[in-house]
C-alpha positions in Angstrom: 23.0 13.0 -3.6 23.4 16.6 -2.4 25.1 17.2 1.0 25.0 20.3 3.1 28.0 21.0 5.3 27.6 21.8 9.0 29.7 21.8 12.1 29.2 20.1 15.5 30.0 21.7 18.8 33.7 20.7 18.5 34.0 22.4 15.1 34.1 19.1 13.2 32.5 19.3 9.8 29.5 17.0 9.4 27.7 16.1 6.1 23.9 16.1 6.1 21.7 14.7 3.4 19.8 17.7 2.0 16.9 15.6 0.8 16.2 14.6 4.4 16.3 18.3 5.5 14.1 19.6 2.7 11.4 16.9 2.8 8.0 18.4 2.7 5.1 16.6 4.2 1.6 16.8 2.7 -1.1 18.5 4.6 -4.2 16.5 5.8 -6.3 18.3 3.1 -3.8 17.5 0.4 -3.8 13.8 1.4 -7.6 13.8 1.4 -7.7 15.1 -2.1 -5.2 12.5 -3.3 -7.0 9.7 -1.5 -10.3 10.8 -3.1 -8.8 10.8 -6.5 -7.1 7.5 -5.9 -10.5 5.9 -5.2 -11.5 6.7 -8.8 -8.2 6.4 -10.6 -5.4 4.0 -9.5 -3.0 5.2 -12.2 -2.7 8.8 -13.2 -2.5 10.2 -16.7 0.2 12.9 -17.1 -2.3 15.7 -17.6 -4.3 14.8 -14.5 -1.1 14.5 -12.5 -0.2 18.0 -13.4 -3.7 19.3 -12.7 -3.6 17.7 -9.2 -0.1 19.1 -8.6 -1.3 22.6 -9.5 -4.5 22.3 -7.4 -2.5 21.1 -4.4 0.5 23.5 -4.9 3.1 20.7 -5.0 5.4 19.3 -7.6 4.0 16.8 -10.1 6.8 14.5 -9.1 5.5 14.5 -5.5 2.0 13.5 -6.8 3.6 10.7 -8.9 5.6 9.4 -5.9 2.5 9.5 -3.6 0.5 7.5 -6.2 3.3 5.0 -6.6 3.5 4.5 -2.8 -0.2 4.3 -2.4 -0.6 1.7 -5.2 2.1 -0.4 -3.5 0.2 -0.2 -0.1 -3.1 -0.9 -1.9 -1.7 -4.0 -3.6 -0.4 -5.3 -0.3 -3.7 -4.8 1.4 -5.5 -6.4 -1.6 -3.3 -9.4 -1.4 -3.8 -9.7 2.4 -7.6 -9.7 1.8 -7.3 -12.2 -1.0 -5.1 -14.5 1.2 -7.6 -14.2 4.1 -10.5 -15.1 1.8 -8.7 -18.0 0.3 -7.8 -19.3 3.8 -11.5 -19.2 4.8 -12.5 -21.0 1.6 -9.8 -23.6 2.3 -10.9 -24.1 5.9 -14.5 -24.6 4.7 -13.5 -27.0 2.0 -11.5 -29.1 4.4 -14.4 -29.1 6.9 -16.7 -30.3 4.1 -14.2 -33.0 3.1 -14.0 -34.2 6.6 -17.8 -34.4 6.9 -18.1 -36.3 3.6 -15.4 -38.7 4.7 -17.3 -39.3 7.9 -20.6 -39.8 6.0 -18.8 -42.2 3.6 -17.4 -44.2 6.5 -20.8 -44.6 8.1 -22.3 -45.6 4.7 -19.6 -48.2 4.2 -19.9 -49.6 7.7 -23.7 -49.9 7.2 -23.1 -52.3 4.3 -20.7 -54.5 6.2 
């Protein structure tokens, strides 16, 4: 990792991580373009990655990292939706089971 030297007020040398200082944020428009492309294509081919990078004026590596992070967030959201759906189905099945047990009990009591 690259470090840049600096001094504090007392003249003590401090190391600063250059990657933190040089981090470039994407503009809102760049994010919109990437989001739009992500809707159609969850995984980028190398050629399309380079086209997007040229169109947006950013390094291809930054496009690749954005896609990797977006896929991770997308998977997490998908799993949360799946989990919620399964919980609703489980609740419905348990309610149906309880109702069937109740009906069965009434049926059995009716024969006694």
